[in-house]
N, C-alpha and C positions, 0 to 999 in steps of 0.2 A: 253511812257506808255505801259506796257505789262501785259498779264495775265500769271501767273506762274502755271504750272501743275507739281506737284512733289510728289514723294512717299518717305517715310522716314522709315528707318530700323535701328534696333540695329545691332551691329557688334559683331560677336562671336569669333573672333581671330585677331591677329595682322598681319596675312598673307598679308593683303592689303598693308602694308608698302613696301613689296618687289616688288609689282606691280605698285607702285605710279610713275607717270611720273613727278610730281612736288609736292612741299609742301611749305607752307608759314604760317607765324604767323599772327593771327588775334586777335585784341582787339576790343571789341564793347560794346556800351552802348545804352540805350534807353532814348530819350528825352520824349517819350510818349509810354506807353504800354497798352493802352486801348484796350478792346476786339474788338472794331470796326475798329481800326487802330493802327499801330505802326510806330514810327519814330525812325530810328536807325542811329547811327553814328558808322562808322567802320574804323579802321586803319589796313590796310592789307599791311604788310611790311612797305614801305614808302609812300603808297598812301592812301588818305582818300576818304570816300564815305558817302553820305547821302541818306538814303533809306526810302521810305514810303511804307508800305504794308497795304492792306485792310483786311477786315474780310475774313476768309476762308469759302469756301463752307461747307455745312453740313458734307460731307464726308472727308473734310480736304485736298482734292486734288488740289483745284483751288483757287487762290486769285490774286487780283490786286497787281502789284509791279511797283514802279517808283524809279529809282536810278540815281544819278549824282555824278561825281567825284569832290572832293574838295581837297584843299591842305592838306599836312600832318599837317601843323601848325593849320589850321582851324579844322581839326579832333581832334587834341590834345586839343584845346580850348573847343570844343563842348563836348568832353568826360568829362570835369570837370563839366558840367551842367547836366549830365545824372542822372537818377534815381540811387539808391544806388549801386547795384552790377554791376561790369564790367565783361563781359564774356572774358575769356582768353582761346584760343585754337590754335591748329595747324590744318590746313586743308590740306588734301592729295587729289590729283586728280588721279583717276584710270580709264583708258580707258578699257572698257570691252564690247565686242560685238560692237554694234553700239552706245553705250552710254558712257558718262563720269559720274562716281560716285564721289561725293564729300564727303569725310569722315572727320568728325570733332572729334578730340581727345581733350577733355576738361581738364582743369587744375583748380587749385584754389578750389573754392566752388563746382565745378562740376567735380572734379577729379575722374577718373574711368569710366566716361561716354564716349562712342564712338558711334556716329550716322552716318549713310550713307544716302545720298539723291541722287535721280536720277530725272532729269527733263525730262518730256515727251512732245510729240507733241499733244497727246490726252489722255483722261482719260483711254481709253481701250487699249492703246498701249502695245504690248508685248515687253519684254526685257529679255535678259539673266541675270541670277542671279549668281554672284560668290559664291563660297563655304563659304566665310567668312560672307556673308549676313545672319543676323539672323531674329528675329521676326519683323514683320511690325508694325510700330507705327504711321503710317499716320493718322492724325486727332486727335491724343492724345495730347492735348494742353500742357501737362506736359513737352513734349519734344521740344516745341517752345523755341527758345532762349530768347524771351521776358519773358516767364514764368520761365525759368531756372535762370534768373536774380533775380526773386522775390522768388522763391521756389527752391533753389539749390539742386542738386542731393544728396549732402551729408546729407541733412535733410529729405530725403524720408525714410519712415519706411519699 
């Protein structure tokens, strides 16, 4: 069990792709996407994961997270039980300063959306911001994957 402290930003250019140290395909769905908790199934390349996340703090920076690895077969089977929309994205990892940014480029129903996240040790931790980092959207629940599965980016006005 861990507590996750992270900030989330829109991305304003594709320059991050040149800086990425790795990338991988992710398909994920939600067995439960209640505001108090989410239960996520993820297939990351050939590995499966089951993750439970608690409700975010008021500022959206902190929340409980528990994750365990499951087999690819188990993940594929659980994905068939998930709520309607499956999230399809490529995640890029970019090391910048003392931090690793995870940038998600979405496809399908969320095509055109690119979000960067950075995990921190404390709420007030300083970090260097790359030029491609745009507007901060930490705490805006529209950008949570569980919400993107219900209200896809393509349907936003």
